C-alpha positions in Angstrom: 57.9 -161.3 151.2 59.4 -164.6 151.8 62.1 -165.0 149.2 64.6 -162.7 147.2 66.0 -164.8 144.2 69.2 -163.7 143.0 69.1 -164.9 139.3 72.5 -165.9 137.9 73.1 -166.0 134.5 72.8 -169.4 133.2 72.2 -171.0 136.9 69.0 -172.1 136.3 67.5 -169.2 137.4 64.5 -169.2 134.7 63.6 -173.1 136.2 63.3 -171.7 139.5 61.5 -168.0 139.0 59.1 -170.0 136.9 58.8 -172.3 140.3 58.2 -169.2 142.0 55.6 -167.7 140.2 53.3 -170.6 140.7 53.9 -170.7 144.1 53.8 -166.8 144.4 51.5 -164.6 141.6 52.5 -161.5 142.6 56.0 -162.4 142.3 57.8 -159.2 141.3 60.7 -159.5 138.4 62.7 -156.3 138.4 65.6 -155.3 137.0 68.0 -152.2 136.2 66.5 -150.0 133.2 70.7 -149.2 132.5 71.4 -152.4 131.6 74.1 -154.6 133.9 73.8 -152.1 136.6 73.1 -153.2 140.1 70.1 -152.7 142.0 69.4 -152.0 145.3 67.0 -152.3 147.8 66.7 -148.7 148.6 66.3 -148.4 144.6 63.1 -150.1 144.4 59.6 -148.8 145.4 57.8 -149.4 148.6 55.1 -149.9 147.0 56.0 -152.6 144.7 57.8 -154.6 147.6 54.4 -155.3 149.2 54.6 -159.1 147.1 55.3 -163.1 148.7 58.5 -163.1 146.5 61.5 -160.6 144.4 63.3 -162.2 141.5 66.7 -160.2 139.8 69.5 -160.7 138.2 70.8 -157.4 139.4 69.8 -156.9 143.1 72.6 -156.5 145.7 72.5 -159.2 148.5 72.1 -158.1 151.8 74.0 -159.3 154.8 71.0 -159.4 157.0 67.5 -160.0 156.1 63.8 -161.0 157.3 63.5 -162.7 154.0 65.0 -165.6 152.9 67.9 -164.7 149.7 68.2 -167.5 147.3 70.6 -168.5 144.4 72.2 -170.9 142.7 75.8 -171.6 141.7 77.2 -173.7 138.9 80.2 -174.9 138.1 82.0 -171.7 136.6 83.4 -173.0 133.4 80.3 -174.9 132.1 78.5 -171.8 133.1 80.7 -169.8 130.6 80.2 -172.2 128.1 76.6 -171.9 128.5 76.7 -168.5 128.7 78.6 -168.0 125.4 76.1 -170.3 123.3 73.4 -168.8 124.7 74.1 -165.4 123.6 76.1 -166.6 120.2 73.1 -169.0 119.2 70.4 -168.2 120.7 70.1 -164.0 121.6 72.8 -164.0 119.0 74.0 -160.7 120.1 77.7 -161.5 119.8 79.7 -163.6 117.1 83.3 -164.3 118.4 85.0 -167.8 119.1 84.9 -169.2 122.4 88.2 -168.9 123.0 87.8 -164.9 122.3 84.9 -164.8 124.3 87.0 -166.5 127.7 89.7 -163.9 126.4 87.2 -160.8 127.1 85.6 -162.4 130.1 89.2 -162.6 131.6 89.7 -158.9 131.7 86.2 -157.8 132.4 84.2 -156.6 135.3 82.2 -159.6 135.6 85.4 -162.2 135.7 84.6 -164.9 138.9 80.3 -163.2 138.1 79.2 -165.6 140.7 81.5 -164.5 143.6 80.5 -160.9 143.0 77.2 -161.4 142.3 76.8 -162.8 145.4 79.3 -160.5 147.4 78.2 -157.2 149.9 78.1 -154.3 147.4 78.4 -150.7 148.3 76.3 -148.5 146.2 78.2 -145.8 143.9 77.4 -143.3 141.2 80.0 -145.4 138.9 78.3 -147.7 135.8 80.8 -150.9 137.3 80.3 -150.2 141.2 78.5 -153.6 142.0 80.5 -155.7 140.6 83.1 -155.9 143.6 84.5 -159.3 144.6 84.3 -158.5 148.6 85.8 -161.6 150.7 82.9 -161.8 153.1 80.8 -164.6 152.1 80.0 -166.3 154.8 76.6 -164.8 155.3 75.9 -166.8 152.1 75.9 -169.8 154.2 73.9 -167.9 157.3 70.1 -168.2 158.1 69.3 -165.5 155.7 70.3 -167.0 152.6 69.9 -170.2 150.9 72.9 -171.3 148.2 72.1 -174.2 146.0 73.7 -175.7 143.3 72.6 -176.2 139.5 74.2 -179.4 139.3 72.2 -180.7 142.1 69.0 -178.9 141.3 66.8 -181.7 143.0 68.7 -181.8 146.3 68.4 -178.4 146.4 64.9 -178.1 146.1 64.5 -180.4 148.7 67.0 -178.7 151.1 65.0 -175.4 150.1 61.6 -177.1 151.0 63.0 -178.0 154.4 64.7 -174.7 154.9 61.1 -172.7 154.0 59.3 -175.0 155.9 61.6 -173.9 159.2 60.8 -170.7 158.9 56.9 -171.7 158.9 57.0 -171.4 154.7 55.5 -174.5 152.8 55.2 -174.5 148.9 55.8 -176.9 146.4 59.1 -176.7 144.4 59.0 -179.1 141.8 58.8 -178.5 138.2 57.8 -180.3 135.2 61.3 -179.6 133.5 64.6 -177.2 132.9 63.8 -174.4 130.6 66.2 -172.4 129.1 68.5 -174.7 128.8 71.8 -174.8 126.1 72.0 -178.3 126.5 70.3 -178.9 123.0 72.2 -176.1 121.1 74.7 -177.7 118.1 77.9 -176.1 117.5 79.5 -177.2 114.0 82.3 -178.8 116.0 83.2 -179.7 119.4 85.3 -177.1 122.3 88.0 -177.8 122.7 88.9 -177.4 126.3 89.9 -173.9 127.4 89.4 -174.3 131.2 92.6 -173.5 132.0 92.7 -170.6 129.6 89.5 -169.8 131.5 90.9 -170.1 135.1 92.5 -167.1 136.3 89.0 -165.9 135.7 87.0 -169.0 137.2 88.8 -169.3 140.2 87.2 -167.7 143.1 83.8 -169.2 141.8 85.3 -172.8 141.6 86.0 -172.5 145.0 82.9 -171.3 146.2 81.0 -173.8 144.0 83.4 -176.5 145.8 82.3 -174.8 149.1 78.6 -174.6 148.4 78.5 -178.7 147.1 80.2 -179.2 150.4 77.8 -177.4 152.7 75.3 -179.3 150.8 76.3 -182.1 151.7 76.3 -181.6 155.1 72.9 -180.1 155.4 71.8 -183.4 153.5 73.6 -185.6 156.6 72.0 -184.0 159.5 67.9 -184.7 157.8 67.8 -188.2 158.3 64.8 -188.7 156.0 66.5 -186.5 153.3 66.3 -189.8 151.0 62.4 -190.3 151.2 62.1 -186.5 150.9 64.1 -186.6 147.4 62.1 -189.9 146.5 58.8 -187.7 147.4 59.6 -184.5 145.6 60.9 -186.7 142.2 57.7 -188.1 142.4 56.0 -184.2 142.3 58.3 -183.2 139.7 56.5 -186.1 136.9 53.1 -184.2 137.5 54.1 -180.4 138.1 53.3 -177.5 135.8 54.3 -174.1 134.8 51.9 -171.6 135.0 51.1 -170.6 131.3 50.7 -166.6 131.7 54.2 -164.9 131.4 56.0 -162.8 133.8 56.5 -158.8 133.6 59.8 -157.3 134.2 59.6 -154.0 135.7 62.7 -152.1 134.9 63.7 -148.8 137.1 
């Protein structure tokens, strides 16, 4: 298996998933049949793992992996706004103001969601196990993990192509358009800035997002031809296409 995509909610994961589906027609999208309960590799039947790539919202990362684990991180406050818009206006599974949504998020098991999503986890019987915040996050900047930044999606994809090429994997990560975005969802009135109110539940995510940006800057500086690669990538995006068929989800 080449790639394991840990799909952060409202972190450009649908766009990346469609890119991967084009490059890996056998892409396995696997989720837990029990809502938001974390998945672990031992939960997946071995016969399902003979694929080129996996994508999942719930799969817990491994500290070491022969496959390249990849994920994208986003400004946590903007991610929170997007998640609320998506749930309220598109999925329509909540009916609460943004302030109410933040207050619930602050007191929930998934506050600082992105750090918890990417933390190493211990499997337990309790439904909420697997959503712990583990300070041992250095591995996501190591050889078995690639962490990109949503706000720098094109640069992230160029870096990811470079990382994969060093592993002997040549795939095209171009895309025709951003998918599943909430930027065009209109509100009756402009949202107040509740970023300071939300900060206690986004502080660790903010730290990780800033670190991911710093690491990206460092990686870019190490590639002398990066601007040429980025230009070539943008040109490929102009002629890029997604598969017309939909990706099936397997729940276990």
